[in-house]
C-alpha positions in Angstrom: -0.1 0.0 0.0 1.3 3.4 -0.9 1.1 6.3 1.4 3.4 9.4 2.3 3.5 9.6 6.1 4.7 13.4 5.9 1.6 14.1 3.7 -0.5 12.4 6.5 0.9 14.4 9.2 0.3 17.7 7.2 -3.4 16.5 6.6 -4.1 15.5 10.1 -2.1 18.3 11.8 -0.5 15.8 14.3 2.3 13.4 14.4 1.5 9.6 14.4 0.7 7.9 17.7 4.0 6.9 19.2 4.8 3.2 18.8 8.0 1.5 19.8 10.2 0.4 17.0 9.5 -3.4 17.3 5.7 -2.7 17.3 5.9 -0.5 14.2 8.2 -3.0 12.4 5.9 -6.1 13.3 2.6 -4.4 12.3 4.2 -2.0 9.6 1.7 0.6 10.3 1.3 4.3 11.3 -1.6 5.3 13.5 -3.1 8.9 13.9 -5.5 10.2 16.5 -7.5 13.4 15.9 -10.1 15.0 18.2 -12.8 17.0 16.5 -15.7 18.4 18.7 -17.5 15.4 20.2 -15.5 12.8 18.2 -12.2 11.2 18.2 -11.1 9.8 14.9 -8.3 7.0 15.0 -7.0 5.7 11.8 -4.1 3.2 11.1 -2.3 2.3 7.9 -0.8 -1.1 7.8 1.3 -2.2 4.8 1.4 -5.8 6.2 -0.2 -8.6 4.4 -3.0 -8.0 3.7 -2.6 -4.3 3.2 -5.4 -2.5 5.3 -6.7 0.6 6.7 -8.7 0.7 10.0 -10.9 3.7 11.1 -12.5 4.1 14.5 -14.7 6.9 15.3 -15.3 7.3 19.1 -17.4 9.5 21.3 -14.9 11.9 22.8 -16.5 11.9 26.4 -17.1 8.2 26.7 -14.8 6.7 24.3 -17.8 4.7 23.0 -17.6 3.4 19.6 -19.5 5.2 16.9 -18.1 3.5 13.8 -15.6 1.0 12.8 -14.3 0.5 9.4 -11.8 -2.2 8.2 -10.6 -1.9 4.4 -8.7 -4.9 3.3 -6.6 -4.9 0.1 -6.0 -1.2 0.4 -3.6 0.1 -2.5 -3.1 3.7 -1.6 -3.9 6.5 0.7 -3.6 10.0 -0.6 -4.7 13.6 0.1 -7.0 14.6 -2.7 -7.7 18.4 -2.8 -10.5 17.8 -5.4 -12.2 15.6 -3.1 -11.6 17.8 -0.2 -9.9 15.2 2.1 -8.1 12.0 2.5 -9.0 9.2 -0.1 -8.3 5.5 0.5 -8.3 3.5 -2.8 -8.5 -0.2 -2.6 -8.6 -3.2 -5.1 -11.9 -3.1 -7.1 -14.2 -6.2 -6.1 -14.4 -6.8 -9.8 -10.7 -6.9 -10.4 -8.7 -10.0 -11.1 -5.8 -11.0 -9.2 -3.5 -9.4 -11.7 -5.8 -6.5 -12.5 -4.6 -3.0 -10.8 -8.1 -1.6 -11.0 -9.0 0.2 -7.9 -12.0 2.2 -6.5 -12.3 4.8 -3.9 -13.5 3.2 -0.6 -13.3 5.8 2.1 -13.0 9.5 2.1 -12.3 11.5 5.3 -12.8 15.3 5.7 -11.7 17.0 8.9 -13.5 20.2 8.8 -16.3 19.5 9.4 -15.6 15.9 10.3 -17.0 13.5 7.8 -16.2 9.8 7.2 -17.6 8.6 3.9 -17.7 4.9 3.3 -18.3 3.6 -0.2 -18.1 0.4 -2.4 
């Protein structure tokens, strides 16, 4: 899965959640946590097999889960100015194993906070 950690830091406005070196190497992931109003957005990007993106939206006061999304076979994560946020591309369900066809599965906007799941 392709992503630019510097671009993600600029988008979220925070550094990734601190992980020890062994944990980061084992899971091959970066995790970000952002608080917006009454919600906490946690998102992790793992390049381990299978590559995936995990999003958790929690209520800020109680940490109760509001939404959990687990996107398998993620191909790329990128900031898309035209889409107005962060976009996660994953392998199209119609694609064959050797076909690089992808589709947008998730879009995240921070101001106001929106998590849009598709596909």
